[in-house]
C-alpha positions in Angstrom: 0.0 0.0 0.0 2.7 2.4 1.0 4.7 1.5 -2.2 1.8 2.4 -4.4 1.3 5.7 -2.5 5.0 6.6 -2.8 5.0 5.7 -6.6 1.8 7.7 -7.2 3.3 10.7 -5.4 6.5 10.4 -7.4 4.6 10.3 -10.7 2.6 13.4 -9.7 5.7 15.2 -8.7 7.5 14.4 -12.0 4.5 15.5 -14.1 4.1 18.6 -12.0 7.6 19.8 -12.6 7.3 19.4 -16.4 9.2 16.2 -16.8 8.2 14.0 -19.7 9.9 11.4 -21.7 11.4 12.4 -25.0 9.2 11.5 -28.0 10.5 9.8 -31.1 11.6 12.1 -33.9 8.8 12.5 -36.4 10.2 13.0 -39.9 7.7 13.5 -42.7 7.4 10.6 -45.2 7.7 13.1 -48.1 11.4 13.0 -47.4 11.6 9.3 -48.0 13.8 8.0 -49.5 16.6 10.0 -47.8 20.3 10.0 -48.6 22.7 11.1 -46.0 25.8 12.6 -47.6 29.0 13.6 -45.7 32.3 15.0 -46.7 33.8 12.0 -44.8 32.7 8.8 -46.7 32.8 6.7 -43.5 31.4 9.3 -41.1 30.0 7.8 -37.9 27.6 10.7 -37.6 26.2 10.1 -41.1 25.7 6.4 -40.3 24.1 7.2 -37.0 21.6 9.6 -38.6 20.8 7.0 -41.3 20.1 4.4 -38.7 17.9 6.8 -36.7 15.9 7.7 -39.9 15.4 4.0 -40.7 14.1 3.4 -37.1 11.7 6.3 -37.7 10.2 4.4 -40.6 11.8 6.1 -43.6 13.9 4.4 -46.3 17.5 5.4 -46.6 19.5 5.4 -49.8 23.1 4.2 -49.1 24.7 4.7 -52.5 23.5 6.8 -55.5 19.8 7.0 -56.3 17.3 9.9 -56.2 15.6 11.3 -53.1 15.9 13.9 -50.4 19.5 14.7 -49.4 20.7 15.5 -45.9 24.1 17.0 -46.7 26.6 17.2 -43.8 28.9 19.9 -45.1 31.4 20.0 -42.3 32.3 18.3 -39.0 34.8 19.9 -36.7 36.3 18.7 -33.4 38.3 20.8 -31.0 39.9 20.5 -27.6 40.3 23.7 -25.6 42.3 23.7 -22.4 40.3 25.4 -19.6 42.6 24.8 -16.6 46.2 24.1 -15.9 48.1 22.6 -12.9 51.0 24.3 -11.0 53.5 23.1 -13.6 51.5 24.7 -16.5 50.1 21.4 -17.8 46.5 21.3 -19.1 44.3 19.3 -16.8 40.8 20.2 -17.9 39.5 20.5 -21.4 36.4 21.4 -23.3 35.6 19.0 -26.1 33.7 20.8 -28.9 31.9 19.3 -31.8 30.3 21.5 -34.6 28.4 20.3 -37.7 27.2 22.4 -40.6 24.3 20.8 -42.6 21.4 21.4 -44.9 18.4 19.4 -46.2 17.2 19.4 -49.8 14.2 17.6 -51.3 14.3 15.2 -54.3 14.0 18.2 -56.7 17.0 19.9 -55.1 15.0 22.6 -53.3 16.4 23.6 -49.9 14.0 22.4 -47.3 16.1 23.1 -44.2 18.6 25.9 -44.9 22.3 25.6 -44.1 22.9 25.8 -40.3 25.3 24.9 -37.6 24.9 23.0 -34.4 27.7 23.1 -31.8 27.9 20.9 -28.7 30.5 20.9 -26.0 31.5 18.8 -22.9 34.2 19.3 -20.3 36.5 16.6 -19.1 39.4 16.2 -16.8 42.7 14.9 -18.2 45.4 13.8 -15.7 48.8 14.5 -17.3 50.4 11.6 -15.4 47.7 9.1 -16.7 47.3 9.8 -20.4 45.7 6.4 -21.1 42.6 7.0 -19.0 42.1 10.4 -20.4 42.1 9.1 -24.0 39.4 6.6 -23.0 37.3 9.3 -21.4 37.7 11.5 -24.4 36.6 8.7 -26.8 33.6 8.0 -24.6 32.6 11.7 -24.7 33.1 11.8 -28.5 30.7 8.9 -29.0 28.2 10.5 -26.7 28.5 13.9 -28.6 28.1 12.1 -32.0 24.9 10.4 -30.7 23.6 13.7 -29.3 24.5 15.5 -32.5 22.5 13.1 -34.6 19.5 13.5 -32.4 19.9 17.3 -32.3 20.1 17.5 -36.1 17.0 15.4 -36.5 15.1 17.5 -33.9 16.1 20.7 -35.8 14.9 19.2 -39.1 11.7 18.2 -37.5 11.2 21.7 -36.0 11.8 23.4 -39.3 9.5 21.1 -41.2 6.7 21.6 -38.6 6.9 25.4 -39.3 6.1 24.7 -42.9 7.7 26.3 -46.0 11.1 28.0 -45.4 10.6 31.7 -45.8 13.4 34.2 -46.6 14.5 36.4 -43.7 12.9 39.8 -44.0 15.0 42.8 -43.2 14.1 44.7 -40.0 12.8 48.2 -40.9 14.7 51.1 -39.4 12.8 52.9 -36.6 11.3 56.2 -37.4 12.6 59.1 -35.2 10.3 61.9 -34.3 11.5 65.1 -32.6 10.7 65.6 -29.0 8.3 68.7 -28.6 10.0 69.6 -25.3 13.3 70.1 -27.1 11.7 72.5 -29.6 10.1 74.7 -26.9 13.4 75.1 -25.0 15.1 76.6 -28.1 12.8 79.6 -28.6 13.7 81.4 -25.3 17.3 82.3 -26.1 
C-alpha cells in the first residue's frame, strides 16, 4: 500500500515539474527515401543519422539514387584547455563538436537551410595518466556524436513543422520623431 502511494506521489511530482519522456523524432514521409551525404565517406555521424531515420520508418539510400538529401557539409572537433596545474600542464579540457548541414528535397530545393549546431562537454585529463584520459575523451566523442545526430533530426523536425522556409525579412529602421520639449526650450534664447 505504501509503495503504491509513494510511486503515485513520485509520478505526480514528476508531471508537476514538467518532466516528460522524449518522444520519437517524427520526420515526414515526403522525405523518403533520404540519402545522408557527408564529406567523410565513413562518417560515424552520417551512419548514426541513417540508422535513426530508418528506425523512424523512412527508407535510406546508401549509394546513389534519387531522393531527399541531408548534406553534412562539415564536421569539426576541437579540444580547448580550460585549466592548468601548478606546472602549467593542461588538466581540464572542453571538447567541442560542430556540424554544418542542410536538407534538400528530391527536386534539389532547400527544405532546411544551411545551419550549424555546436555541442561541448568538459572533461578532466590527468597529465600523469594519459591512457585513462584518452578513454574518457573517446567516450565523450561517441556521446557527442549520438547527441548531435539527435539534435540534427530534432532541428529538421522543428523546421518542417513550421512549414515552408521563408526568406528572412530585413528589420525596418525605426522612425525618429523630434521631441516637442526640445523645440520649446530653443525659442527662449
